[in-house]
MARTIFI-987340 format. One record per residue: residue in one letter; x, y, z of N, C-alpha, C, O, CB in turn. Coordinates in steps of 0.1 Angstrom, whole numbers, plus 2048, in hexadecimal, padded with zeros to 3 digits. Glycine has a CB too. Example, Ala and Ser with C-alpha at 12.3 -4.5 7.8 and 13.67 -1.06 7.14 Angstrom:
// residues 2
a8847C784E87B7D384E8847DF84E88E7DF8558717D385A;s8807EA8478897F584788180084F88680B85088D7FA839;
***
This chain:
// residues 349
mE28473566E1C46F55EE1E46055AE2845C555E1B478551;nE1445855DE1544A55AE0F44754CE0344B549E0D442565;lE16441544E1243D537E0E42F536E1442653CE1D44052C;iE0342C530DFE41E52FE03418522E0041E517DEE41E52F;gE0A40D523E0F407517E043FF510DF93FD515E1A3FE51A;iE073FB503DFD3F44FCDFA3E7502DEF3E2500E023F34ED;nE033E1509E013D450FDF93D551BDF33CB520E0E3CD512;dDF73E1521DEF3E352DDE13E652ADD93E6533DF53EF535;iDDD3E851DDCF3EA51ADC73DD51BDCB3D3514DCE3F150C;pDBD3DC522DB53D0523DAF3CC516DAA3D550FDAA3D152E;vDAF3C0513DA93BB506D9C3B5509D9A3AC511DB33B0500;dD923B9501D853B4502D843A64FCD873A54F0D7A3BD4FC;pD8039C504D8038E4FED7438C4F5D743814EED80384508;vD6B3944F4D5F3924EDD613914DED5C3874D7D5439D4EF;pD6939A4D8D6C3994C9D7238B4C6D6E3854BCD743A44C5;aD7B3864CED813794CBD7736E4CCD763654C3D8D3764D5;qD6E36F4D6D643654D7D5A3664CCD5635B4C7D5C3664E5;sD573724C8D4E3744BCD5436E4AFD4D3684A7D4B3824BA;rD613704AED6836A4A2D6735B4A2D64355498D7636F4A1;wD6A3554ADD693464AED5B3414ACD593374A6D6E3424BC;rD513494B1D433454AFD403454A0D3933C49BD3A34E4B7;kD4534F499D4235048BD49345483D4333F47AD4735E485;vD55341487D5C336481D54329484D5332147BD6A335487;gD4F328490D4731C493D3B31B48BD37310486D4431B4A2;nD34326489D28326480D2B323472D2331B46CD21334481;iD3632846DD3A32545FD3D31645ED3830F454D4632D45B;lD44310467D47302467D3A2F9468D392EF461D512FE472;lD312FE471D242F7472D1C2F7465D162EC462D1C2FD47D;hD1C30245ED14303452D1B2FC446D152FA43CD1231144F;cD282F8448D2F2F043ED2B2E143FD2F2DA436D3E2F243F;vD252DD44AD222CF44BD192CA440D1C2C043AD1A2CC459;gD0F2D243CD062CD431D0D2CD424D0B2C441CCFA2D7430;lD162D7422D1E2D6415D272CA414D292C540AD262E3414;vD2D2C7420D352BB420D2D2AE41DD312A6415D3C2B942E;vD212AD423D182A2420D152A2411D1429740BD0C2A2429;fD122AD40CD0E2AE3FDD192A93F5D172A13ECD0A2BC3FA;vD252AE3F7D312AA3EFD3329B3F0D362943E7D3E2B13F3;wD322963FCD342873FFD2A27F3F8D2D2743F2D3328440E;lD1D2833F8D1327B3F1D1527C3E2D132713DBD052813F4;vD182873DCD1A2883CED262803CAD2627A3BFD1B2973CA;wD302813D2D3D27A3CED3B26A3CED412643C6D4827D3D8;rD322653D6D302573D7D262523CCD262463CAD2A2533E5;cD1E25A3C6D142563BDD1A2553AFD252593ACD0825F3BD;dD1224E3A6D1624D398D11259391D0525B38ED10240392;wD1B26238CD1726E386D1026C378D07273375D23277383;rD13261372D0D25E365CFE25B367CF625F35FD1425335E;aCFB254372CED251375CE525D378CDA25F374CEC247380;mCEB26737FCE5273382CE227B375CD7281373CED27C38B;lCEC27B36CCEA28235FCDF27C357CD7283350CF7282357;rCDE26F357CD3268350CC626C355CBC26D34ECD5259350;sCC526E363CB8272369CB427F364CA8282362CB9272378;wCBE288362CBA29635DCB829634ECAF29D349CC629F360;qCBF28D346CBD28D338CAF288334CAA28C32ACC8284331;tCAA27E33CC9D279339C9128033FC8627C33FC9C26A33D;lC9428C345C8A29434CC7F299343C8329E338C9029F354;rC73298346C6829E33EC672AD341C632B134CC5A297341;gC6A2B5338C6B2C333AC5D2C933CC5D2D3343C712C932E;dC522C4337C452C9339C412C9347C3B2D234DC3B2C3330;lC432BD34EC3F2BB35CC482C4365C432CA36FC402AD360;fC552C5361C5E2CE369C5A2DC368C5A2E4372C6C2CC365;aC562E135CC522EE35AC452F1361C432FC367C502F134B;lC3C2E7362C302E9369C322EB378C2C2F337EC262DD367;gC3B2E337DC3F2E538BC452F238EC422F8399C492DA38F;cC4D2F8385C52305387C48310387C4831A38EC5D30837C;lC3D30E37FC3331837EC2A31838BC2332138EC2A315372;lC2B30D393C2330C39FC2A3143ABC243163B5C212FE3A3;fC373183A9C3E31F3B4C3632C3B8C3432E3C4C4C3223AF;pC323353AEC2B3413B2C1E33E3BAC1A3453C2C2834A3A6;vC183333B6C0B32F3BDC0E32C3CBC063303D4C043233B6;mC193243CEC1C3213DCC1F32E3E4C1B3303EFC283183DC;mC273373DDC2B3433E4C2034D3E7C203543F1C3634A3DC;iC1634D3DEC0B3563E1C033523EDBFE35B3F5C013563D5;fC023453F0BFB3413FDC03345409BFE34A413BF93323FD;kC10344408C19348413C19357415C1A35C420C27343411;tC1835E409C1836D40AC0B372410C0C37B418C1A3733FC;wC0036C40DBF336F413BF436D422BEF37542ABE836740D;rBFA362426BFB35F435C0336A43CC0036F446C01351437;fC0F36D436C1837743CC1138543CC1238C446C25378434;qC09388432C02395432BF839543DBF739F444BFB397424;aBF038B43EBE638A448BEB38B456BE639245FBDD37D447;lBF6384459BFC384466C03392469C02397474C0737A467;tC0939845FC0F3A5461C043B0464C063B846DC173A9455;qBF93B045CBEF3BA45FBE83B846CBE33C1472BE43B9453;rBE83AB471BE23A947EBEB3AE48ABE63B2494BDF39A480;tBF83AC488C013AE493C0A3BB492C0F3C049DC0A3A2495;vC0C3C0486C153CB484C0F3D747EC0E3E2484C213C747C;gC093D5472C033E146BC003DD45DC023D2459C0C3ED46C;rBFB3E7456BF63E4448C023E243FC0C3E8440BEE3F1443;iC003D8436C093D542BC013D041FBF83C7421C143CB430;sC043D5413BFD3D0408C023C2403C0C3BE407BFF3DA3FC;lBF93BB3FCBFD3AE3F7C093AF3EEC123A63EFBF13A83F0;gC0A3B93E5C153BA3DDC223BC3E4C2C3B63E1C133C53D3;rC223C53EEC2E3C73F6C313BA3FEC3D3B7400C2C3D3400;aC273B3404C2A3A740BC3039D402C39395406C1D3A2411;wC2C39C3F5C323933ECC413963E9C4938D3E9C2A3943DE;iC443A33E8C523A73E6C5A3A33F2C6539E3F1C533B63E3;vC553A73FEC5D3A440AC5F39540CC6A391410C563AA416;yC5538D409C5637F40BC60379402C68370406C4837840A;lC5F37D3F5C683773EBC7737C3EEC803733EDC6437C3DD;aC793883F2C8638D3F5C8C385401C97382401C8639C3F8;aC8338340BC8837C417C8A36D414C93367419C7D37D422;yC8336840AC8535A405C933593FFC9A34F401C7A3563FB;fC973633F7CA43643F1CAF3643FCCB935D3FBCA53703E8;vCAD36C406CB736D411CB835F418CC335B41CCB337841B;gCAC35941ACAD34C420CB4341418CBA33841EC9F347423;iCB434340BCBB339402CCA33B404CD2331404CB733B3F4;iCCF347404CDD34A403CE434A411CF034C412CE03563FC;tCDC34841CCE2349429CE033B430CD633442ECDB354432;pCEA338439CE932B440CDD32B44ACDA336450CF5328448;gCD632044BCCB31F454CBE327450CB5328458CCF324461;rCBE32C443CB333343ECAE33E447CA433D44ECA732943C;lCB6349446CB435444FCAB35F449CAC36B44DCC135A453;gCA435C43FC9B366438C9136C442C8D37743FC9436042D;eC8D36544CC8336A456C8937745CC8138145EC80360460;fC9637845FC9B384465C9B39045BC9A39B460CA938146A;aC9B38D44EC9A398445C8C39E445C8A3AA444C9D392436;rC82395447C7439A448C733A2455C6C3AD455C6A38F448;vC7939E460C783A546CC7F3B346AC793BD46FC7F39E478;rC8A3B4464C913C0462C883CA459C873D645CC9E3BE45B;yC813C444FC793CC447C6D3D244FC6A3DE44EC733C443B;lC673CA457C5B3CF45FC603DA469C593E346CC543C4466;vC6C3D846FC713E1479C733EF472C703F9477C7E3DD47F;kC793EE466C7C3FB45FC70401459C6E40E45AC863F8453;sC663F9454C5B3FF44DC50404456C4A40E454C553F5443;hC4E3FD461C4340046AC48407477C4040C47FC3C3F446E;qC55408479C5B40F484C56409491C5140F49AC5741E484;vC573FB492C533F449EC5F3ED4A4C6A3ED49DC483EA49A;tC5E3E84AFC693E14B6C6B3D34AFC633CE4A7C663DF4C5;vC773CE4B2C7A3C04ACC703B64B1C6C3AD4AAC883BC4B0;aC6C3B74BEC633AD4C4C553AD4BCC503A34B9C603B14D2;rC503B94B9C443B94B2C453B54A3C3C3AE49EC3E3C84B2;aC503B949DC523B548FC553A648EC523A0484C5E3BC489;fC5A3A0499C5E392498C5138949AC5237D496C6838E4A3;rC4738E49FC3B3864A2C35380496C33374495C3038F4A9;pC3138848BC2B38147FC35378478C3036E472C2638C476;vC4237B479C4B373472C4C365479C4D35B473C59379471;lC4D366487C4D35948EC4135148CC4234548AC4F35D49D;iC3535748DC2935048BC2934A47DC2533E47BC1C35848D;dC2D351473C2D34D465C36340464C3333645DC3335845C;rC4234146BC4B33546AC46329472C4831E46EC5933946F;mC3F32C47DC39321485C2E31947DC2D30D47EC33326492;fC27320475C1D31A46CC24310463C1F305460C14324465;dC2F31545DC3730C454C3C2FF45BC3A2F4456C4331444E;vC42301467C482F646EC3D2EC472C3E2E0471C502FB47A;lC322F1478C272E947CC212E1471C1E2D5472C1C2F1483;cC202E7465C1A2E045AC242D5455C1F2CA452C182EA44E;lC312D8455C3A2CE450C3B2C245AC3C2B6457C482D444F;vC3A2C5467C3B2BB472C2E2B2471C2F2A6471C3C2C1480;aC222B946FC162B246EC162A8462C1229D463C0A2BB46D;vC192AE456C192A544AC2429B44AC2228F446C1B2AE43E;gC3029E44FC3B29544FC3A28A45AC3827E456C4829D452;lC3A28E466C3A283471C2C27C471C2C270472C3C28A47E;lC21283470C1427D470C12275463C0B26A464C09287472;gC18279458C1727144CC1E26444DC1925A448C1C279440;wC2A264453C31257455C2924E45FC2924245DC3F25945B;aC22254469C1A24C472C0E24646AC0B23A46DC1525547D;aC0924D461BFD248459C0123E44EBFB23344CBF5253453;lC0C242446C0F23A43BC1922F43EC1B225436C15243430;gC20231449C2A22744DC36228443C3823243DC2521944C;lC3E21D442C4921D439C4721542DC50211426C55217441;rC3A213429C3720B41DC2F214413C2920E40AC2F1FF421;gC2F221415C2822940CC1922940FC1522641AC2A2253FE;iC1122E406C03230409BFC22240BBF1222411BFC2373FD;eC02217406BFC20A409BFC206418BF51FD41CC031FF400;gC0520D41FC0620A42DBFC210436BFD20F442C1420D432;mBF2217430BE821E438BDF21343FBDA20A439BDF22742F;tBDD21544CBD520C454BCC21545DBCF22145FBDD20245D;tBC220E463BB921646CBC021A478BBD22547DBAD20D46F;tBC921247DBD021648ABD9222487BD922B48FBD920A48E;rBDF22247CBE822D479BE023A476BE424547ABF122A46D;vBD5238470BCC24446EBC824A47BBC725647DBC0241465;aBC4241485BC0246492BCB24D499BCA25749FBBB23A49A;lBD7247498BE324D49EBE625A497BE926449EBEF24449C;lBE425B48ABE6268483BDC272489BE027E48BBE3266474;gBD026F48BBC6278490BCA27D49EBC82894A1BB8273490;iBCE2744A7BD12784B5BDD2814B5BDC28C4BCBD426B4BD;vBE827D4AEBF42864AEBF12934A8BF629D4ACBFF27E4A8;aBE929349DBE62A0496BDF2A94A0BE12B54A0BDD29D48A;iBD52A44A7BCE2AC4B1BD72B24BBBD62BE4BEBC32A54B8;vBE02AA4C0BEA2AF4CABF32BA4C5BF52C44CBBF32A34CF;lBF82B84B9C012C24B3BFA2CE4AEBFE2D94B2C082BC4A7;lBEF2CD4A8BE82D94A2BE12E14ADBDF2ED4ABBDE2D4499;tBDF2DB4B9BD92E34C4BE52E74CEBE22EB4D9BCF2DB4CC;gBF12E64C9BFC2E94D2BFB2F84D7BFE2FA4E3C092E84CA;pBF83024CFBF730F4D4BEC3104DFBED3194E8BF33194C9;lBE23084DFBD73094E9BDC3054F6BDA30C500BCB3004E5;wBE32F94F7BE82F5504BF62FB507BFB2FA512BE92E6505;gBFC3014FDC093074FFC08315506C1031950EC103094F2;sBFD31C503BFB329509BFA329518C0033151FBEF330503;pBF132051EBF131F52CBFE31B533C0132153DBE6315530;aC0631352CC1330F532C1C31B532C2331E53BC1930452A;iC1C323527C2432F526C1F339530C28340536C24335518;rC1233B532C0D34453CC1234054AC15349552BFE34553B;aC1133354DC1632F55AC2533255CC29336567C1332055C;lC2D330552C3B333553C3D342556C4534655EC4232F547;gC3534A54FC36358550C3235D55EC38366564C2E35F546;qC28357564C2435A572C2E35557CC2F35B587C16355575;wC3534A579C3E345583C4B34E583C5134F58EC4333757E;aC4E354578C5A35D578C5736A57FC4B36E580C5F35F569;pC61371584C5F37E58AC59388580C5B388574C6D38458F;sC50390586C4939957DC523A4577C5C3A857EC3E3A1585;rC4F3A856BC573B1564C653AD560C6D3B555CC583BE56C;sC683A0562C7539B55EC7439854FC6A398549C7838E565;kC80397549C8139453BC7A387537C7338652DC8F394536;fC7B37D540C7537053DC6637153DC5F36C535C7A366547;sC61379547C5237B548C4D38253CC4237E537C4F382555;kC5438C537C5039452BC5038B51FC4838B516C593A0529;lC5B38251EC5C379513C5036F513C4B36C508C69371513;mC4C36A51FC4136151FC3436851BC2C362514C4035B52D;aC3237451FC2637C51BC2637E50CC1C37D506C26389523;wC32381506C333834F8C2F3764F1C283764E7C413884F4;lC3436A4F5C3235D4EFC2335A4F0C1D3554E7C3A3524F5;eC1D35D4FCC0F35A4FEC063614F4BFD35C4EEC0B35C50C;eC0936E4F3C023774E9C043724DBBFB3734D3C063854EB;tC1036E4D8C133694CAC0B35C4C7C0535B4BCC223664C9;lC0B3534D0C043464CEBF53484CEBEE33F4C8C0833C4D9;sBF03524D4BE13544D4BDC3564C6BD03534C3BDE3604DC;iBE43594BCBDF35B4AEBDC34E4A8BD334D49FBEA3634A6;fBE23434ADBE03364A6BD13324A8BCC32B49FBE932C4AD;yBCB3354B3BBD3304B5BB333B4B3BAA33D4BBBBB32A4C2;tBB53434A8BAB34D4A4BA734A496BAD34148FBB235C4A5;pB9D350490B9934E482BA5350479BA634A46FB8E35747E;lBAD35A47CBB935D474BC2351474BC834E46ABC036A479;gBC434B480BCD33F481BC8334478BD032D472BCE33B48F;gBBB332478BB532746FBB732A461BBA321459BA6325472;lBB633745DBB833B44FBC633944BBC9334440BB434A44D;cBD033D454BDE33B451BE232C450BEA329448BE634245C;aBDC324459BDE316458BDA31044ABE1308445BD730F463;aBCE315446BC9310439BD231442DBD530D424BBB315436;mBD732142EBE0326424BED31F424BF331C419BE2335425;tBF231B430BFF314431BFD30642BC06302424C03313440;lBF32FF42EBF12F2428BF02F2419BF52EA412BE42EB42E;lBE82FC414BE72FD405BF53003FFBF82FB3F4BDD308402;aBFC309405C0A30C400C123003FFC192FD3F5C11317408;yC122F8409C1B2EC409C162E1400C1D2D93FBC1D2E7417;lC092E03FFC032D63F6C082D93E7C0B2D03DFBF42D63F6;vC082E63E4C0D2EA3D7C1C2E73D6C212E33CCC0B2F93D5;gC242EA3E1C322E73E1C352D93E0C3F2D53D8C392ED3ED;fC2D2D03E6C2F2C23E5C2C2BD3D7C312B43D2C272BA3EF;lC222C43D1C1E2C03C3C2A2C33BAC2C2BC3B0C122C83BF;qC312CE3BCC3D2D13B4C472C53B5C4C2C13ABC432DE3B9;aC492C13C1C532B63C2C4E2A93BCC562A23B6C562B33D1;wC412A73BDC3B29B3B6C3C29B3A7C3F2913A1C2C2993BB;lC3B2A73A2C3C2A9393C4B2A638FC4D2A1384C382B738F;iC542A9398C622A6394C65297393C6B29238AC6C2AC39F;vC6029039DC6228139DC5A27B391C5F27138BC5D27A3AA;kC4F28038EC4827B382C4F27F375C5027636CC39281381;aC5528A375C5D28E369C6A286368C6F28435DC6129D36A;mC6F280373C7A278373C77269370C8026136EC82278380;gC6A26636FC6625936CC64250378C64244377C6F253362;iC64256384C6224E390C5324D393C4D257396C6A25539D;nC4E241392C3F240393C3B23939FC2F2363A1C3A239387;nC442353A8C4022D3B4C3E2363C0C3D2313CBC4A2223B7;iC3E2433BEC3B24C3CAC2E2543C7C2E25C3BEC472563CC;aC242513CFC172583CDC182663D3C212693DBC0C24F3D4;yC0E26E3CFC0E27C3D4C0E27C3E4C152843E9C032833CE;pC052743EBC052753F9C132713FFC17277409BFB26C3FF;dC192673F9C272643FEC3126F3FBC3A272403C2C2573F6;mC2F2763F0C382813EDC3628C3F7C402933FBC352873DF;cC2A28F3FCC28299406C2F295413C3629E419C1929A409;vC2F289417C36285423C45286421C4C28B42AC32276427;lC4A281415C58282413C5D290413C6729341AC5B27C405;mC5629940CC5B2A740BC5A2AE418C622B741BC532AE400;aC502AB420C4F2B142DC5B2AE436C602B643DC422AD435;sC5F2A1435C6B29D43DC772A3437C802A743FC6C28E43C;iC792A442AC842AA424C852B9427C902BF42AC842A9415;cC792C0427C792CE42BC7D2D1439C842DB43CC6B2D4428;lC792C8442C7D2C9450C8C2C7451C922CF459C762BE459;aC922BE44ACA02BC44ACA72C9445CB22CC44ACA52B0442;mCA22CF43BCA82DB436CA82E743FCAF2F143ECA12DF429;lC9F2E644AC9F2F1454CAB2F145DCAE2FB464C922F045C;lCB32E645DCBE2E5466CC92EF462CCC2F0456CC42D6466;pCCE2F746BCD7301468CE62FC466CEF30146DCD830C473;vCE72F245DCF42EC45BCF82ED44CD022E6448CF42DE45F;sCF22F5444CF52F6436CF0303430CEA30B437CEE2EA42F;vCF3305424CEE31141CCE530C411CE9303409CFA319417;sCDA311410CD030E406CCC2FF407CC72F93FDCD53103F8;gCCE2F9412CC92EB414CD22E140ECCF2D540FCBC2E940F;fCDE2E4409CE72DB403CEC2D140ECF02D5419CF32E23FC;gCEB2C440BCEF2BA414CE42B441CCE12A841CCFA2BF41D;tCDC2BD423CD12B842BCC62B4422CBF2AA424CCC2C3434;rCC32BB417CB92B740DCBD2AA406CB52A1405CB72C3403;eCC92A9401CCD29D3FACCE291404CCA286400CDB2A03F4;gCD3293410CD4288419CC628341DCC427741DCDB28D426;aCBD28C41FCAF287423CA9280417CA2276419CA6293427;aCAB28540BCA527F3FFCAB2713FDCA32683FACA82883F3;vCB82703FECBE2633FCCB9259406CB624D403CCD2643FC;lCB925D413CB425441DCA625041CCA324441CCB625B42B;lC9D25941AC8F25641AC8A25040DC8424540DC8626341C;mC8E255402C8A2503F5C912423F2C8B2393ECC8E2593EA;gC9D2403F7CA42343F5C9F2293FFC9C21E3FACB32363F8;qC9E22C40CC9A222415C8B21E414C88212416C9D227423;vC83227411C74224411C70220403C67217402C6D231415;yC752263F8C6F2233EBC7921D3E1C7621B3D6C6A2303E5;gC8521A3E6C8F2143DEC9521C3D3C992173C9C892073D8;iC942293D4C992323CACA92333CBCAE2343D6C932403CB;aCB02323C0CBE2323C0CC32403C5CBC24A3C4CC422F3B2;aCCF2403CBCD424C3D1CD62573C6CD42623C8CE224A3D8;eCDA2523BACDC25B3AFCCF2623ABCCF26E3A9CE22543A3;qCC425B3ABCB72613A7CB326A3B2CAD2753B0CAD2563A5;aCB52663BFCB126F3CACB827C3CACB32873CDCB32683D8;iCC627C3C7CCD2883C7CC92903BBCC829D3BCCDC2853C6;aCC728A3B0CC22913A4CB52983A6CB32A33A2CC1287398;fCAC2913ADC9F2973B1CA12A33BAC9B2AD3B8C9628D3B8;sCAA2A23C4CAD2AC3CECB22B93C7CAE2C43CACB72A83D8;lCBB2B73BDCC12C23B6CB72C93ADCB72D53ABCCD2BE3AE;lCAE2C13A7CA32C739FC9A2CF3A7C952D93A3C9C2BC397;yC972CA3B3C8E2D13BCC952DE3C1C8E2E83C2C8B2C83C9;fCA22DE3C2CA92EA3C6CA82F43BACA63003BDCB82E73C8;vCA92EF3AECA82F83A2C9A2FE3A2C9830A39FCAB2F1395;mC902F63A4C822FA3A3C7E3043AEC7830E3ABC782EE3A4;sC823023BAC7E30A3C5C883153C8C833213CBC7C3023D1;nC953123C8C9E31C3CDCA43253C2CA53313C3CAA3153D4;vCA731E3B6CAD3263ABCA232F3A5CA433B3A4CB331D3A1;iC973293A1C8D33139AC8633B3A4C843463A1C82328394;gC833353B0C7D33E3BAC873483C0C843543C2C783363C6;gC943443C1C9E34D3C6CA13583BCCA43633C1CAA3453C9;lCA03563AFCA33603A6C9936C3A7C9C3773A7CA335B397;sC8C3683A8C823723AAC833793B7C813853B8C7436C3A9;gC873723C1C893783CEC953813CEC9538C3D4C8B36E3D9;gCA037D3C6CAC3853C5CA93923BECAE39D3C2CB637E3BE;vCA03923B4C9C39F3ADC953A83B7C983B43B8C9339C3A1;cC8C3A23BFC853AB3C9C8F3B03D3C8E3BC3D8C7A3A23D0;yC993A83D8CA23AC3E2CAB3B73DDCAF3C13E4CAB3A13E7;lCB03B73D0CB93C03CBCB33CD3C7CB93D83CACC03BA3BE;fCA73CD3C1CA03D93BCC963DF3C6C923EA3C4C9A3D63AF;mC923D73D0C883DC3DAC8D3D83E7C883CE3EDC7A3D63D7;pC973DF3EDC9D3DB3F9C933DA405C893E1405CA83E53FD;lC963D040DC8D3CE419C8E3D9423C843DB42BC903C141F;cC983E1423C9A3EB42DC933F8429C92401431CA83EE430;rC8D3F941DC87405419C7840541FC713FC41DC8640640A;pC74410425C6741142AC5D41041FC5F416414C6541E432;aC52409422C47408418C3E414419C3B418424C403FB41A;eC3941940EC3142440DC22421410C1A42A414C3242B400;dC1F41440FC11410411C0E40B420C04406422C0D405408;mC1840E429C16409437C14415440C1942043EC2240143B;sC0C41344BC0A41D455C1441A460C13410467BFC41C45A;pC1E423463C2842146DC2142147BC1842847EC3342B46D;tC27419484C22418492C2D41B49BC3841549AC1C409495;rC2C4244A4C364294ADC384204B8C304174BCC334374B2;lC444214BEC484184C9C4141B4D6C3E4124DEC574174CB;kC3F4284D9C3942C4E6C2B4274E7C234284DEC3A43B4E7;gC294224F3C1B41D4F6C1940F4F1C0D40B4F2C124264F1;eC234084ECC213FB4E7C233F14F3C2E3EB4F5C2B3F74DC;sC193EF4FBC1A3E6506C1C3D8503C213D050BC0D3E850F;qC193D44F6C1A3C64F3C293C34EEC2C3B74EDC113C24E8;dC313CD4ECC3F3CA4E8C473C84F4C453CE4FFC443D64E0;iC513C04F3C5A3BD4FFC683C24FEC6F3C1507C5A3AE500;lC6C3C84F2C793CD4F1C793DC4F0C833E34EFC803C74E4;
***
């Protein structure tokens, strides 16, 4: 009888690779924290404290009260997309899910709250991951497109001199680039369809292209226009929150249109998966843009960034944390009509 020794048992290399991948992800997400510590270490802490001590509490409180207004627009958008692509969901339940996922996005690197929403839809509606991912992906695409449009196109229009830099040429450029970006789903769908036809039929790539084409088709429907309007309103309120912070700090050389452009750029930087809760990327973008363009001291820019963190993440995160702890996302919702997997030709998984 041949006995196999412990050294003769083949070792699966996947767990080791998985461990190294996890270590790499942790190190990657520490980049933002390192940048944050470096920026804070180099600045004058006393100047930062003076910025907070002279803060107008009434304006800051008003900005905090605007957070639910911003979230209600995003919740309406998520509810509309979910009811169109997955199934029925009440506005109250959508509010709870969105806030809980917002909390998950704050405490996870790269803002992974979207996956929490996907998990909830899979559990509550009994659908595939592909189908549950569709409204979440569209919801996130509206956010990114809005930030890109306001950020990049705003710099094209306003230039580097603030609102005084507005010229006819830049306005024309703004209009051209805006049309190209906002009609992206229109010319993107034919390109995706062509790729899907080029690939072998019934292949995973072909199914993926069909799924993307169906997903993008929502952008150029009445629902897509409604969601775009709700997205713009939500971010206008969010930018107003940031503008109230700078006004509360006594910074008067940044107009509201300029604040919209600044915050769109800062929010795009915060999407980089190199930090937790945006630490480092938010402060770095604030110091760079507010300092180089408007001559704001690094201490004031960092103080502004931390106040914005308190207004959006701490206050918003606390409400989302309550929803996450007492109303778990994995619990099926009683107000939803479950949809079975069989016969779902539009799902790819």
